N, C-alpha and C positions, 0 to 999 in steps of 0.2 A: 461345595461348589456354589459360589454366589452368583449363579447365572439366572437370567430371566427365563420364564417358560418358553418364549419364542426362540431364544438362543439355543436352548436344549433341543427343541423341535427341529430347528434348522441344522444343528449339528448331526442329528440322527439322519436326516435326509441326505446330507453330504456324505456320511459314512456309507449309506446304502448306494448312493451314486458311485462311490469309489470302489464298490464291490465287496465291502465288508458284509459278513453274514455269520450266522450261528453265534458261537461264543464270543466272537469279536465284537458283537453288539451288546453283550450283557452289561457292559459298563454304563450304558444309557438308562438302565432299568432298575427299579427296586426289585428285591427278591420275590415280592408278592404281586408284581405287575400283572395286569390283565389287558387284553384287547377285546373289545366288543365290535363285531363287524355286522352291520345291518345287511339285510338281504340285498343281493346284487346279481348281476349276470353270471358271475363265476361261482358265487355261493348263494344259491337261491333261498336257502334257509337261514343265511347269516351264520353267525357263530360266536363263540366265546373261547378265548385261549389264555392259558396261564403262561408264565415266562418260558418254561421248557418247551411248550408247544409253539410259542412264537419263534424261538430260536431254531427249532426243527423246521418250521415252515420257511424261515429265511434261508436255510440250507437248501431246501427243495427248490425254492425260487431262484437261488443262485445257479442251479443246474439247468433251469428252464430258460432263463433270460441271459442274453449276451450283454445287455445294458439296460439301465433304467435311469430316468430323470424325473425330478420334481420341480415343476415351475410354480413357485409359490406366488399366488396372486395377491393374497393378503394374509397377514399373520399378526395377531393382536394378543397382548396379555390381558387376561381378565382374572385378576387375583392370582392364584397359583395355576391357572389354566392357560394354555396356548390355544387360541381358536384360529384354525388354519383353513384357507381356501386355496387349493392347488390343483394343478393338472399333472397327473402322472403319466409317463410314457415308458413302455417297456418293449424291448425287441426280443422276439422269440429266438432262442439259440438253436433249437433242433425241432424237428417234427414231433408232435405229441398230441394224440387225439385230434381235436378239431383245429389245433394250431399248427402253423407251418413255419419252418425256418425263415427268418427275416421278417416275419409278420410283425407289424407294429400295433400294440394295444394302447389305447388311450382311456384314462378314467379321470373324471372330474371328482375331486375329493372335498369333503367337508370333514375336518377332524377336530376333535376336542381332546386335548392332551393334558392330563392332570400331572403336575409335578410335585414331588415331595422330596425335600432336601436335595434339590438339584438333579433328581432322576425322575424318569417317567414311571408313574404309578398306574396310569390307566390311559388307554387310547380308545376313544369311541369314534368309529369311522363310518362314513356314508360314501360308498364308492359307486359312482354312476358311470358305467362303461359305455363307450361309443360302440356302435354295431361292429361285430367282428367281420373283417373282409375275408 
């Protein structure tokens, strides 16, 4: 895949917005891909996930969200890395815990996405959520 890092990152966001999840997303990642999520409102301790865990989490998210959007504010290639500043918006599909159907969640993201041979090898993400209503 002779794509730039930003092209790969934007393609992943487009697939997520289109409702793709689980194994439908595997084509974007290397087999040994990882995500590092820094502490945030939803995951106070942060976390680290390998590809199977990422795909499982996307399945869970698909059941929780009726829609999601990525408003990319800036996206730059730095070598083999895409450096992204975006605003994510998700709409809750059903009541669950503190979340209510129709509730809109907003997070301001800084993501560093490492690309290897046209696929995502690592995502490091800083997700700053706005207060939950």
